[in-house]
Predicted model as a PDB file, atoms N, CA, C, CB and O in Angstrom, pLDDT in the B-factor column:
MODEL        1                                                                  
ATOM      1  N   MET A   1      46.457 343.774 174.894  1.00 89.00           N  
ATOM      2  CA  MET A   1      47.452 342.973 174.198  1.00 89.00           C  
ATOM      3  C   MET A   1      47.069 342.914 172.722  1.00 89.00           C  
ATOM      4  CB  MET A   1      47.560 341.538 174.814  1.00 89.00           C  
ATOM      5  O   MET A   1      45.909 342.685 172.379  1.00 89.00           O  
ATOM      6  N   GLY A   2      48.059 343.122 171.855  1.00 94.00           N  
ATOM      7  CA  GLY A   2      47.844 343.038 170.426  1.00 94.00           C  
ATOM      8  C   GLY A   2      48.082 341.624 169.932  1.00 94.00           C  
ATOM      9  O   GLY A   2      48.880 340.880 170.501  1.00 94.00           O  
ATOM     10  N   LEU A   3      47.378 341.260 168.861  1.00 94.00           N  
ATOM     11  CA  LEU A   3      47.481 339.920 168.293  1.00 94.00           C  
ATOM     12  C   LEU A   3      47.273 339.987 166.790  1.00 94.00           C  
ATOM     13  CB  LEU A   3      46.456 338.965 168.941  1.00 94.00           C  
ATOM     14  O   LEU A   3      46.298 340.569 166.316  1.00 94.00           O  
ATOM     15  N   LEU A   4      48.195 339.386 166.039  1.00 93.00           N  
ATOM     16  CA  LEU A   4      48.070 339.245 164.586  1.00 93.00           C  
ATOM     17  C   LEU A   4      48.593 337.881 164.184  1.00 93.00           C  
ATOM     18  CB  LEU A   4      48.838 340.374 163.834  1.00 93.00           C  
ATOM     19  O   LEU A   4      49.477 337.326 164.836  1.00 93.00           O  
ATOM     20  N   TYR A   5      48.043 337.346 163.110  1.00 92.00           N  
ATOM     21  CA  TYR A   5      48.559 336.124 162.502  1.00 92.00           C  
ATOM     22  C   TYR A   5      49.096 336.467 161.122  1.00 92.00           C  
ATOM     23  CB  TYR A   5      47.459 335.020 162.416  1.00 92.00           C  
ATOM     24  O   TYR A   5      48.445 337.187 160.365  1.00 92.00           O  
ATOM     25  N   THR A   6      50.262 335.965 160.792  1.00 93.00           N  
ATOM     26  CA  THR A   6      50.854 336.184 159.480  1.00 93.00           C  
ATOM     27  C   THR A   6      51.398 334.867 158.945  1.00 93.00           C  
ATOM     28  CB  THR A   6      51.972 337.251 159.548  1.00 93.00           C  
ATOM     29  O   THR A   6      51.738 333.969 159.714  1.00 93.00           O  
ATOM     30  N   LYS A   7      51.478 334.759 157.629  1.00 90.00           N  
ATOM     31  CA  LYS A   7      52.052 333.567 157.008  1.00 90.00           C  
ATOM     32  C   LYS A   7      53.539 333.741 156.741  1.00 90.00           C  
ATOM     33  CB  LYS A   7      51.325 333.244 155.707  1.00 90.00           C  
ATOM     34  O   LYS A   7      54.218 332.799 156.334  1.00 90.00           O  
ATOM     35  N   PHE A   8      54.046 334.953 156.973  1.00 84.00           N  
ATOM     36  CA  PHE A   8      55.414 335.277 156.621  1.00 84.00           C  
ATOM     37  C   PHE A   8      56.301 335.383 157.855  1.00 84.00           C  
ATOM     38  CB  PHE A   8      55.456 336.569 155.836  1.00 84.00           C  
ATOM     39  O   PHE A   8      55.910 335.967 158.866  1.00 84.00           O  
ATOM     40  N   TYR A   9      57.509 334.807 157.759  1.00 80.00           N  
ATOM     41  CA  TYR A   9      58.490 335.004 158.828  1.00 80.00           C  
ATOM     42  C   TYR A   9      58.970 336.440 158.764  1.00 80.00           C  
ATOM     43  CB  TYR A   9      59.690 334.004 158.703  1.00 80.00           C  
ATOM     44  O   TYR A   9      59.117 336.996 157.675  1.00 80.00           O  
ATOM     45  N   MET A  10      59.210 337.037 159.889  1.00 80.00           N  
ATOM     46  CA  MET A  10      59.593 338.440 159.936  1.00 80.00           C  
ATOM     47  C   MET A  10      61.107 338.572 160.093  1.00 80.00           C  
ATOM     48  CB  MET A  10      58.867 339.158 161.086  1.00 80.00           C  
ATOM     49  O   MET A  10      61.731 337.822 160.844  1.00 80.00           O  
ATOM     50  N   ASP A  11      61.677 339.516 159.390  1.00 83.00           N  
ATOM     51  CA  ASP A  11      63.083 339.866 159.563  1.00 83.00           C  
ATOM     52  C   ASP A  11      63.156 341.090 160.462  1.00 83.00           C  
ATOM     53  CB  ASP A  11      63.782 340.134 158.186  1.00 83.00           C  
ATOM     54  O   ASP A  11      62.445 342.073 160.253  1.00 83.00           O  
ATOM     55  N   PHE A  12      64.021 341.020 161.462  1.00 89.00           N  
ATOM     56  CA  PHE A  12      64.181 342.109 162.410  1.00 89.00           C  
ATOM     57  C   PHE A  12      65.565 342.720 162.215  1.00 89.00           C  
ATOM     58  CB  PHE A  12      63.984 341.615 163.874  1.00 89.00           C  
ATOM     59  O   PHE A  12      66.572 342.012 162.266  1.00 89.00           O  
ATOM     60  N   GLU A  13      65.616 344.027 161.994  1.00 91.00           N  
ATOM     61  CA  GLU A  13      66.880 344.735 161.779  1.00 91.00           C  
ATOM     62  C   GLU A  13      67.747 344.649 163.028  1.00 91.00           C  
ATOM     63  CB  GLU A  13      66.625 346.214 161.403  1.00 91.00           C  
ATOM     64  O   GLU A  13      67.287 344.937 164.133  1.00 91.00           O  
ATOM     65  N   GLU A  14      69.006 344.250 162.849  1.00 92.00           N  
ATOM     66  CA  GLU A  14      69.920 344.059 163.986  1.00 92.00           C  
ATOM     67  C   GLU A  14      70.229 345.351 164.730  1.00 92.00           C  
ATOM     68  CB  GLU A  14      71.211 343.444 163.506  1.00 92.00           C  
ATOM     69  O   GLU A  14      70.560 345.310 165.915  1.00 92.00           O  
ATOM     70  N   ASP A  15      70.128 346.498 164.063  1.00 94.00           N  
ATOM     71  CA  ASP A  15      70.401 347.761 164.746  1.00 94.00           C  
ATOM     72  C   ASP A  15      69.162 348.311 165.456  1.00 94.00           C  
ATOM     73  CB  ASP A  15      70.922 348.787 163.750  1.00 94.00           C  
ATOM     74  O   ASP A  15      69.229 349.371 166.078  1.00 94.00           O  
ATOM     75  N   GLU A  16      68.020 347.593 165.369  1.00 96.00           N  
ATOM     76  CA  GLU A  16      66.788 348.031 166.014  1.00 96.00           C  
ATOM     77  C   GLU A  16      66.225 347.005 167.006  1.00 96.00           C  
ATOM     78  CB  GLU A  16      65.753 348.335 164.964  1.00 96.00           C  
ATOM     79  O   GLU A  16      65.518 347.373 167.944  1.00 96.00           O  
ATOM     80  N   TRP A  17      66.535 345.731 166.801  1.00 96.00           N  
ATOM     81  CA  TRP A  17      65.957 344.645 167.598  1.00 96.00           C  
ATOM     82  C   TRP A  17      67.027 343.679 168.092  1.00 96.00           C  
ATOM     83  CB  TRP A  17      64.915 343.886 166.781  1.00 96.00           C  
ATOM     84  O   TRP A  17      68.029 343.447 167.416  1.00 96.00           O  
ATOM     85  N   ASN A  18      66.802 343.116 169.283  1.00 95.00           N  
ATOM     86  CA  ASN A  18      67.595 342.008 169.809  1.00 95.00           C  
ATOM     87  C   ASN A  18      66.660 340.842 170.068  1.00 95.00           C  
ATOM     88  CB  ASN A  18      68.361 342.415 171.111  1.00 95.00           C  
ATOM     89  O   ASN A  18      65.554 341.032 170.574  1.00 95.00           O  
ATOM     90  N   GLN A  19      67.092 339.640 169.727  1.00 95.00           N  
ATOM     91  CA  GLN A  19      66.324 338.465 170.103  1.00 95.00           C  
ATOM     92  C   GLN A  19      66.724 338.118 171.528  1.00 95.00           C  
ATOM     93  CB  GLN A  19      66.570 337.259 169.118  1.00 95.00           C  
ATOM     94  O   GLN A  19      67.886 337.808 171.790  1.00 95.00           O  
ATOM     95  N   ILE A  20      65.766 338.167 172.451  1.00 96.00           N  
ATOM     96  CA  ILE A  20      66.083 337.953 173.860  1.00 96.00           C  
ATOM     97  C   ILE A  20      65.648 336.578 174.354  1.00 96.00           C  
ATOM     98  CB  ILE A  20      65.430 339.024 174.702  1.00 96.00           C  
ATOM     99  O   ILE A  20      65.964 336.198 175.482  1.00 96.00           O  
ATOM    100  N   SER A  21      64.926 335.825 173.520  1.00 95.00           N  
ATOM    101  CA  SER A  21      64.505 334.480 173.908  1.00 95.00           C  
ATOM    102  C   SER A  21      64.305 333.637 172.651  1.00 95.00           C  
ATOM    103  CB  SER A  21      63.197 334.525 174.758  1.00 95.00           C  
ATOM    104  O   SER A  21      63.849 334.129 171.619  1.00 95.00           O  
ATOM    105  N   ASN A  22      64.660 332.347 172.763  1.00 92.00           N  
ATOM    106  CA  ASN A  22      64.455 331.414 171.658  1.00 92.00           C  
ATOM    107  C   ASN A  22      63.212 330.555 171.820  1.00 92.00           C  
ATOM    108  CB  ASN A  22      65.651 330.529 171.517  1.00 92.00           C  
ATOM    109  O   ASN A  22      62.630 330.115 170.829  1.00 92.00           O  
ATOM    110  N   ASN A  23      62.802 330.313 173.049  1.00 89.00           N  
ATOM    111  CA  ASN A  23      61.644 329.463 173.282  1.00 89.00           C  
ATOM    112  C   ASN A  23      60.861 329.993 174.467  1.00 89.00           C  
ATOM    113  CB  ASN A  23      62.068 327.999 173.521  1.00 89.00           C  
ATOM    114  O   ASN A  23      61.169 329.620 175.599  1.00 89.00           O  
ATOM    115  N   PRO A  24      59.873 330.837 174.270  1.00 89.00           N  
ATOM    116  CA  PRO A  24      59.328 331.279 172.983  1.00 89.00           C  
ATOM    117  C   PRO A  24      60.226 332.340 172.343  1.00 89.00           C  
ATOM    118  CB  PRO A  24      57.903 331.834 173.165  1.00 89.00           C  
ATOM    119  O   PRO A  24      61.075 332.931 173.011  1.00 89.00           O  
ATOM    120  N   ILE A  25      60.033 332.570 171.061  1.00 92.00           N  
ATOM    121  CA  ILE A  25      60.807 333.591 170.346  1.00 92.00           C  
ATOM    122  C   ILE A  25      60.296 334.966 170.763  1.00 92.00           C  
ATOM    123  CB  ILE A  25      60.703 333.403 168.792  1.00 92.00           C  
ATOM    124  O   ILE A  25      59.116 335.279 170.608  1.00 92.00           O  
ATOM    125  N   VAL A  26      61.207 335.781 171.293  1.00 96.00           N  
ATOM    126  CA  VAL A  26      60.859 337.144 171.712  1.00 96.00           C  
ATOM    127  C   VAL A  26      61.938 338.089 171.209  1.00 96.00           C  
ATOM    128  CB  VAL A  26      60.708 337.246 173.271  1.00 96.00           C  
ATOM    129  O   VAL A  26      63.132 337.845 171.385  1.00 96.00           O  
ATOM    130  N   PHE A  27      61.495 339.175 170.577  1.00 96.00           N  
ATOM    131  CA  PHE A  27      62.393 340.238 170.130  1.00 96.00           C  
ATOM    132  C   PHE A  27      62.083 341.495 170.931  1.00 96.00           C  
ATOM    133  CB  PHE A  27      62.247 340.499 168.594  1.00 96.00           C  
ATOM    134  O   PHE A  27      60.932 341.751 171.282  1.00 96.00           O  
ATOM    135  N   GLN A  28      63.139 342.290 171.220  1.00 97.00           N  
ATOM    136  CA  GLN A  28      62.991 343.530 171.977  1.00 97.00           C  
ATOM    137  C   GLN A  28      63.686 344.660 171.243  1.00 97.00           C  
ATOM    138  CB  GLN A  28      63.562 343.379 173.403  1.00 97.00           C  
ATOM    139  O   GLN A  28      64.782 344.479 170.712  1.00 97.00           O  
ATOM    140  N   THR A  29      63.051 345.834 171.209  1.00 97.00           N  
ATOM    141  CA  THR A  29      63.660 346.985 170.545  1.00 97.00           C  
ATOM    142  C   THR A  29      64.816 347.522 171.371  1.00 97.00           C  
ATOM    143  CB  THR A  29      62.620 348.089 170.306  1.00 97.00           C  
ATOM    144  O   THR A  29      64.791 347.481 172.601  1.00 97.00           O  
ATOM    145  N   ILE A  30      65.829 348.027 170.678  1.00 97.00           N  
ATOM    146  CA  ILE A  30      66.985 348.598 171.363  1.00 97.00           C  
ATOM    147  C   ILE A  30      67.056 350.112 171.192  1.00 97.00           C  
ATOM    148  CB  ILE A  30      68.265 347.960 170.848  1.00 97.00           C  
ATOM    149  O   ILE A  30      67.991 350.754 171.667  1.00 97.00           O  
ATOM    150  N   LYS A  31      66.057 350.678 170.507  1.00 95.00           N  
ATOM    151  CA  LYS A  31      65.957 352.131 170.419  1.00 95.00           C  
ATOM    152  C   LYS A  31      64.484 352.513 170.294  1.00 95.00           C  
ATOM    153  CB  LYS A  31      66.782 352.680 169.213  1.00 95.00           C  
ATOM    154  O   LYS A  31      63.622 351.652 170.123  1.00 95.00           O  
ATOM    155  N   ASN A  32      64.211 353.786 170.378  1.00 96.00           N  
ATOM    156  CA  ASN A  32      62.841 354.290 170.364  1.00 96.00           C  
ATOM    157  C   ASN A  32      62.326 354.475 168.938  1.00 96.00           C  
ATOM    158  CB  ASN A  32      62.758 355.611 171.123  1.00 96.00           C  
ATOM    159  O   ASN A  32      63.111 354.680 168.013  1.00 96.00           O  
ATOM    160  N   ASP A  33      61.018 354.404 168.766  1.00 95.00           N  
ATOM    161  CA  ASP A  33      60.322 354.661 167.501  1.00 95.00           C  
ATOM    162  C   ASP A  33      60.760 353.705 166.394  1.00 95.00           C  
ATOM    163  CB  ASP A  33      60.560 356.096 167.059  1.00 95.00           C  
ATOM    164  O   ASP A  33      61.114 354.126 165.293  1.00 95.00           O  
ATOM    165  N   VAL A  34      60.727 352.414 166.707  1.00 96.00           N  
ATOM    166  CA  VAL A  34      61.071 351.363 165.745  1.00 96.00           C  
ATOM    167  C   VAL A  34      59.777 350.902 165.084  1.00 96.00           C  
ATOM    168  CB  VAL A  34      61.820 350.158 166.440  1.00 96.00           C  
ATOM    169  O   VAL A  34      58.833 350.513 165.772  1.00 96.00           O  
ATOM    170  N   SER A  35      59.727 350.944 163.755  1.00 93.00           N  
ATOM    171  CA  SER A  35      58.504 350.530 163.069  1.00 93.00           C  
ATOM    172  C   SER A  35      58.651 349.119 162.509  1.00 93.00           C  
ATOM    173  CB  SER A  35      58.160 351.516 161.940  1.00 93.00           C  
ATOM    174  O   SER A  35      59.740 348.670 162.151  1.00 93.00           O  
ATOM    175  N   LEU A  36      57.511 348.444 162.449  1.00 92.00           N  
ATOM    176  CA  LEU A  36      57.446 347.078 161.957  1.00 92.00           C  
ATOM    177  C   LEU A  36      56.193 346.959 161.100  1.00 92.00           C  
ATOM    178  CB  LEU A  36      57.439 346.039 163.135  1.00 92.00           C  
ATOM    179  O   LEU A  36      55.088 347.245 161.562  1.00 92.00           O  
ATOM    180  N   GLU A  37      56.367 346.538 159.852  1.00 92.00           N  
ATOM    181  CA  GLU A  37      55.227 346.350 158.962  1.00 92.00           C  
ATOM    182  C   GLU A  37      54.883 344.873 158.899  1.00 92.00           C  
ATOM    183  CB  GLU A  37      55.525 346.905 157.546  1.00 92.00           C  
ATOM    184  O   GLU A  37      55.749 344.027 158.677  1.00 92.00           O  
ATOM    185  N   ILE A  38      53.602 344.576 159.098  1.00 92.00           N  
ATOM    186  CA  ILE A  38      53.129 343.200 159.152  1.00 92.00           C  
ATOM    187  C   ILE A  38      51.943 343.046 158.217  1.00 92.00           C  
ATOM    188  CB  ILE A  38      52.748 342.796 160.597  1.00 92.00           C  
ATOM    189  O   ILE A  38      51.017 343.858 158.238  1.00 92.00           O  
ATOM    190  N   GLU A  39      51.972 341.997 157.394  1.00 93.00           N  
ATOM    191  CA  GLU A  39      50.818 341.645 156.567  1.00 93.00           C  
ATOM    192  C   GLU A  39      50.170 340.431 157.203  1.00 93.00           C  
ATOM    193  CB  GLU A  39      51.229 341.361 155.070  1.00 93.00           C  
ATOM    194  O   GLU A  39      50.797 339.381 157.343  1.00 93.00           O  
ATOM    195  N   ASP A  40      48.888 340.584 157.595  1.00 93.00           N  
ATOM    196  CA  ASP A  40      48.222 339.477 158.268  1.00 93.00           C  
ATOM    197  C   ASP A  40      47.740 338.422 157.269  1.00 93.00           C  
ATOM    198  CB  ASP A  40      47.048 339.994 159.092  1.00 93.00           C  
ATOM    199  O   ASP A  40      47.926 338.572 156.062  1.00 93.00           O  
ATOM    200  N   THR A  41      47.127 337.370 157.773  1.00 93.00           N  
ATOM    201  CA  THR A  41      46.715 336.254 156.917  1.00 93.00           C  
ATOM    202  C   THR A  41      45.626 336.636 155.928  1.00 93.00           C  
ATOM    203  CB  THR A  41      46.236 335.108 157.765  1.00 93.00           C  
ATOM    204  O   THR A  41      45.435 335.935 154.935  1.00 93.00           O  
ATOM    205  N   SER A  42      44.906 337.729 156.169  1.00 93.00           N  
ATOM    206  CA  SER A  42      43.893 338.194 155.213  1.00 93.00           C  
ATOM    207  C   SER A  42      44.444 339.288 154.297  1.00 93.00           C  
ATOM    208  CB  SER A  42      42.657 338.714 155.960  1.00 93.00           C  
ATOM    209  O   SER A  42      43.684 339.976 153.617  1.00 93.00           O  
ATOM    210  N   HIS A  43      45.775 339.446 154.284  1.00 93.00           N  
ATOM    211  CA  HIS A  43      46.515 340.380 153.425  1.00 93.00           C  
ATOM    212  C   HIS A  43      46.296 341.848 153.777  1.00 93.00           C  
ATOM    213  CB  HIS A  43      46.126 340.160 151.994  1.00 93.00           C  
ATOM    214  O   HIS A  43      46.539 342.727 152.950  1.00 93.00           O  
ATOM    215  N   LYS A  44      45.840 342.118 154.998  1.00 94.00           N  
ATOM    216  CA  LYS A  44      45.738 343.492 155.478  1.00 94.00           C  
ATOM    217  C   LYS A  44      47.089 343.872 156.074  1.00 94.00           C  
ATOM    218  CB  LYS A  44      44.578 343.653 156.532  1.00 94.00           C  
ATOM    219  O   LYS A  44      47.697 343.082 156.796  1.00 94.00           O  
ATOM    220  N   SER A  45      47.558 345.079 155.772  1.00 94.00           N  
ATOM    221  CA  SER A  45      48.875 345.530 156.210  1.00 94.00           C  
ATOM    222  C   SER A  45      48.750 346.433 157.440  1.00 94.00           C  
ATOM    223  CB  SER A  45      49.599 346.273 155.068  1.00 94.00           C  
ATOM    224  O   SER A  45      47.874 347.296 157.512  1.00 94.00           O  
ATOM    225  N   TYR A  46      49.647 346.211 158.403  1.00 93.00           N  
ATOM    226  CA  TYR A  46      49.690 346.997 159.626  1.00 93.00           C  
ATOM    227  C   TYR A  46      51.094 347.546 159.803  1.00 93.00           C  
ATOM    228  CB  TYR A  46      49.266 346.151 160.855  1.00 93.00           C  
ATOM    229  O   TYR A  46      52.078 346.875 159.492  1.00 93.00           O  
ATOM    230  N   LYS A  47      51.179 348.774 160.306  1.00 94.00           N  
ATOM    231  CA  LYS A  47      52.480 349.360 160.637  1.00 94.00           C  
ATOM    232  C   LYS A  47      52.439 349.711 162.118  1.00 94.00           C  
ATOM    233  CB  LYS A  47      52.804 350.633 159.745  1.00 94.00           C  
ATOM    234  O   LYS A  47      51.665 350.568 162.545  1.00 94.00           O  
ATOM    235  N   LEU A  48      53.275 349.042 162.888  1.00 95.00           N  
ATOM    236  CA  LEU A  48      53.346 349.266 164.327  1.00 95.00           C  
ATOM    237  C   LEU A  48      54.629 350.011 164.661  1.00 95.00           C  
ATOM    238  CB  LEU A  48      53.275 347.929 165.101  1.00 95.00           C  
ATOM    239  O   LEU A  48      55.675 349.758 164.065  1.00 95.00           O  
ATOM    240  N   ARG A  49      54.543 350.935 165.619  1.00 96.00           N  
ATOM    241  CA  ARG A  49      55.718 351.678 166.083  1.00 96.00           C  
ATOM    242  C   ARG A  49      55.926 351.364 167.556  1.00 96.00           C  
ATOM    243  CB  ARG A  49      55.550 353.221 165.856  1.00 96.00           C  
ATOM    244  O   ARG A  49      55.027 351.546 168.377  1.00 96.00           O  
ATOM    245  N   PHE A  50      57.131 350.888 167.881  1.00 97.00           N  
ATOM    246  CA  PHE A  50      57.443 350.440 169.229  1.00 97.00           C  
ATOM    247  C   PHE A  50      58.350 351.412 169.962  1.00 97.00           C  
ATOM    248  CB  PHE A  50      58.087 349.081 169.183  1.00 97.00           C  
ATOM    249  O   PHE A  50      59.197 352.069 169.358  1.00 97.00           O  
ATOM    250  N   LYS A  51      58.159 351.496 171.286  1.00 97.00           N  
ATOM    251  CA  LYS A  51      59.057 352.246 172.163  1.00 97.00           C  
ATOM    252  C   LYS A  51      60.340 351.447 172.375  1.00 97.00           C  
ATOM    253  CB  LYS A  51      58.373 352.558 173.525  1.00 97.00           C  
ATOM    254  O   LYS A  51      60.394 350.252 172.083  1.00 97.00           O  
ATOM    255  N   GLU A  52      61.359 352.109 172.880  1.00 96.00           N  
ATOM    256  CA  GLU A  52      62.573 351.404 173.280  1.00 96.00           C  
ATOM    257  C   GLU A  52      62.215 350.413 174.389  1.00 96.00           C  
ATOM    258  CB  GLU A  52      63.681 352.407 173.756  1.00 96.00           C  
ATOM    259  O   GLU A  52      61.527 350.766 175.348  1.00 96.00           O  
ATOM    260  N   GLY A  53      62.679 349.190 174.253  1.00 97.00           N  
ATOM    261  CA  GLY A  53      62.376 348.143 175.224  1.00 97.00           C  
ATOM    262  C   GLY A  53      61.100 347.376 174.918  1.00 97.00           C  
ATOM    263  O   GLY A  53      60.761 346.429 175.626  1.00 97.00           O  
ATOM    264  N   GLY A  54      60.385 347.779 173.859  1.00 97.00           N  
ATOM    265  CA  GLY A  54      59.160 347.092 173.473  1.00 97.00           C  
ATOM    266  C   GLY A  54      59.463 345.684 172.975  1.00 97.00           C  
ATOM    267  O   GLY A  54      60.514 345.438 172.382  1.00 97.00           O  
ATOM    268  N   LYS A  55      58.536 344.765 173.221  1.00 97.00           N  
ATOM    269  CA  LYS A  55      58.755 343.360 172.866  1.00 97.00           C  
ATOM    270  C   LYS A  55      57.648 342.856 171.960  1.00 97.00           C  
ATOM    271  CB  LYS A  55      58.840 342.489 174.124  1.00 97.00           C  
ATOM    272  O   LYS A  55      56.497 343.283 172.051  1.00 97.00           O  
ATOM    273  N   ILE A  56      58.028 341.929 171.077  1.00 96.00           N  
ATOM    274  CA  ILE A  56      57.060 341.214 170.259  1.00 96.00           C  
ATOM    275  C   ILE A  56      57.369 339.724 170.388  1.00 96.00           C  
ATOM    276  CB  ILE A  56      57.107 341.688 168.755  1.00 96.00           C  
ATOM    277  O   ILE A  56      58.521 339.304 170.284  1.00 96.00           O  
ATOM    278  N   HIS A  57      56.335 338.947 170.614  1.00 96.00           N  
ATOM    279  CA  HIS A  57      56.447 337.501 170.807  1.00 96.00           C  
ATOM    280  C   HIS A  57      55.978 336.822 169.525  1.00 96.00           C  
ATOM    281  CB  HIS A  57      55.609 337.015 172.050  1.00 96.00           C  
ATOM    282  O   HIS A  57      54.963 337.215 168.949  1.00 96.00           O  
ATOM    283  N   MET A  58      56.707 335.812 169.082  1.00 93.00           N  
ATOM    284  CA  MET A  58      56.381 335.101 167.850  1.00 93.00           C  
ATOM    285  C   MET A  58      56.259 333.605 168.153  1.00 93.00           C  
ATOM    286  CB  MET A  58      57.460 335.360 166.752  1.00 93.00           C  
ATOM    287  O   MET A  58      57.199 332.979 168.642  1.00 93.00           O  
ATOM    288  N   PHE A  59      55.095 333.052 167.856  1.00 92.00           N  
ATOM    289  CA  PHE A  59      54.844 331.628 168.057  1.00 92.00           C  
ATOM    290  C   PHE A  59      54.487 331.005 166.722  1.00 92.00           C  
ATOM    291  CB  PHE A  59      53.712 331.392 169.099  1.00 92.00           C  
ATOM    292  O   PHE A  59      53.641 331.526 165.996  1.00 92.00           O  
ATOM    293  N   ARG A  60      55.123 329.902 166.397  1.00 88.00           N  
ATOM    294  CA  ARG A  60      54.800 329.207 165.155  1.00 88.00           C  
ATOM    295  C   ARG A  60      53.568 328.342 165.390  1.00 88.00           C  
ATOM    296  CB  ARG A  60      56.004 328.344 164.659  1.00 88.00           C  
ATOM    297  O   ARG A  60      53.535 327.505 166.292  1.00 88.00           O  
ATOM    298  N   VAL A  61      52.563 328.565 164.560  1.00 86.00           N  
ATOM    299  CA  VAL A  61      51.328 327.800 164.585  1.00 86.00           C  
ATOM    300  C   VAL A  61      51.220 327.160 163.209  1.00 86.00           C  
ATOM    301  CB  VAL A  61      50.062 328.703 164.932  1.00 86.00           C  
ATOM    302  O   VAL A  61      51.822 327.664 162.261  1.00 86.00           O  
ATOM    303  N   VAL A  62      50.491 326.092 163.069  1.00 87.00           N  
ATOM    304  CA  VAL A  62      50.392 325.360 161.808  1.00 87.00           C  
ATOM    305  C   VAL A  62      50.231 326.315 160.617  1.00 87.00           C  
ATOM    306  CB  VAL A  62      49.212 324.379 161.859  1.00 87.00           C  
ATOM    307  O   VAL A  62      49.191 326.953 160.456  1.00 87.00           O  
ATOM    308  N   GLY A  63      51.268 326.401 159.794  1.00 86.00           N  
ATOM    309  CA  GLY A  63      51.219 327.191 158.564  1.00 86.00           C  
ATOM    310  C   GLY A  63      51.273 328.691 158.726  1.00 86.00           C  
ATOM    311  O   GLY A  63      51.147 329.408 157.733  1.00 86.00           O  
ATOM    312  N   LYS A  64      51.457 329.207 159.945  1.00 93.00           N  
ATOM    313  CA  LYS A  64      51.496 330.657 160.138  1.00 93.00           C  
ATOM    314  C   LYS A  64      52.215 330.986 161.445  1.00 93.00           C  
ATOM    315  CB  LYS A  64      50.062 331.252 160.142  1.00 93.00           C  
ATOM    316  O   LYS A  64      52.604 330.095 162.200  1.00 93.00           O  
ATOM    317  N   PHE A  65      52.381 332.279 161.690  1.00 92.00           N  
ATOM    318  CA  PHE A  65      53.013 332.774 162.907  1.00 92.00           C  
ATOM    319  C   PHE A  65      52.012 333.631 163.671  1.00 92.00           C  
ATOM    320  CB  PHE A  65      54.301 333.582 162.582  1.00 92.00           C  
ATOM    321  O   PHE A  65      51.293 334.442 163.086  1.00 92.00           O  
ATOM    322  N   ARG A  66      51.978 333.442 164.974  1.00 94.00           N  
ATOM    323  CA  ARG A  66      51.137 334.262 165.850  1.00 94.00           C  
ATOM    324  C   ARG A  66      52.034 335.291 166.518  1.00 94.00           C  
ATOM    325  CB  ARG A  66      50.381 333.387 166.918  1.00 94.00           C  
ATOM    326  O   ARG A  66      52.992 334.935 167.204  1.00 94.00           O  
ATOM    327  N   LEU A  67      51.724 336.567 166.318  1.00 95.00           N  
ATOM    328  CA  LEU A  67      52.500 337.666 166.885  1.00 95.00           C  
ATOM    329  C   LEU A  67      51.686 338.348 167.972  1.00 95.00           C  
ATOM    330  CB  LEU A  67      52.909 338.682 165.790  1.00 95.00           C  
ATOM    331  O   LEU A  67      50.524 338.693 167.759  1.00 95.00           O  
ATOM    332  N   THR A  68      52.293 338.543 169.139  1.00 96.00           N  
ATOM    333  CA  THR A  68      51.622 339.254 170.224  1.00 96.00           C  
ATOM    334  C   THR A  68      52.557 340.310 170.793  1.00 96.00           C  
ATOM    335  CB  THR A  68      51.169 338.273 171.332  1.00 96.00           C  
ATOM    336  O   THR A  68      53.778 340.188 170.703  1.00 96.00           O  
ATOM    337  N   TRP A  69      51.972 341.345 171.376  1.00 97.00           N  
ATOM    338  CA  TRP A  69      52.734 342.425 172.003  1.00 97.00           C  
ATOM    339  C   TRP A  69      51.849 343.089 173.042  1.00 97.00           C  
ATOM    340  CB  TRP A  69      53.234 343.464 170.944  1.00 97.00           C  
ATOM    341  O   TRP A  69      50.625 342.960 173.009  1.00 97.00           O  
ATOM    342  N   ASP A  70      52.472 343.792 173.951  1.00 96.00           N  
ATOM    343  CA  ASP A  70      51.787 344.562 174.971  1.00 96.00           C  
ATOM    344  C   ASP A  70      51.467 345.934 174.372  1.00 96.00           C  
ATOM    345  CB  ASP A  70      52.654 344.688 176.279  1.00 96.00           C  
ATOM    346  O   ASP A  70      52.358 346.592 173.834  1.00 96.00           O  
ATOM    347  N   ASP A  71      50.230 346.367 174.457  1.00 95.00           N  
ATOM    348  CA  ASP A  71      49.838 347.664 173.888  1.00 95.00           C  
ATOM    349  C   ASP A  71      50.611 348.838 174.501  1.00 95.00           C  
ATOM    350  CB  ASP A  71      48.344 347.883 174.086  1.00 95.00           C  
ATOM    351  O   ASP A  71      50.747 349.882 173.862  1.00 95.00           O  
ATOM    352  N   ASP A  72      51.115 348.682 175.721  1.00 96.00           N  
ATOM    353  CA  ASP A  72      51.911 349.740 176.352  1.00 96.00           C  
ATOM    354  C   ASP A  72      53.271 349.924 175.660  1.00 96.00           C  
ATOM    355  CB  ASP A  72      52.121 349.421 177.838  1.00 96.00           C  
ATOM    356  O   ASP A  72      53.931 350.941 175.870  1.00 96.00           O  
ATOM    357  N   ASP A  73      53.696 348.957 174.841  1.00 97.00           N  
ATOM    358  CA  ASP A  73      54.969 349.048 174.117  1.00 97.00           C  
ATOM    359  C   ASP A  73      54.834 349.789 172.787  1.00 97.00           C  
ATOM    360  CB  ASP A  73      55.523 347.656 173.867  1.00 97.00           C  
ATOM    361  O   ASP A  73      55.834 350.042 172.114  1.00 97.00           O  
ATOM    362  N   ILE A  74      53.611 350.135 172.408  1.00 96.00           N  
ATOM    363  CA  ILE A  74      53.339 350.795 171.120  1.00 96.00           C  
ATOM    364  C   ILE A  74      53.268 352.311 171.319  1.00 96.00           C  
ATOM    365  CB  ILE A  74      52.007 350.265 170.495  1.00 96.00           C  
ATOM    366  O   ILE A  74      52.710 352.794 172.305  1.00 96.00           O  
ATOM    367  N   LEU A  75      53.836 353.043 170.377  1.00 94.00           N  
ATOM    368  CA  LEU A  75      53.747 354.520 170.406  1.00 94.00           C  
ATOM    369  C   LEU A  75      52.448 354.968 169.768  1.00 94.00           C  
ATOM    370  CB  LEU A  75      54.954 355.172 169.672  1.00 94.00           C  
ATOM    371  O   LEU A  75      52.179 356.167 169.692  1.00 94.00           O  
TER     372      LEU A  75                                                      
ENDMDL                                                                          
END                                                                             
């Protein structure tokens, strides 16, 4: 399972992602090879590529967001 913390809210492109849950917040890809760039709390940048159907979970934690995903969803 992947885990990152970021201070920034993420925007998900409507033609690539669907929000499938509000509590907890979960987004799912609607096509293959969808990339997502994330800057973590230490300002390190990550670029993740997701398969079709891949999910990312977003939890609001004091002053930041916790992002998790299943490693099997990554290309």
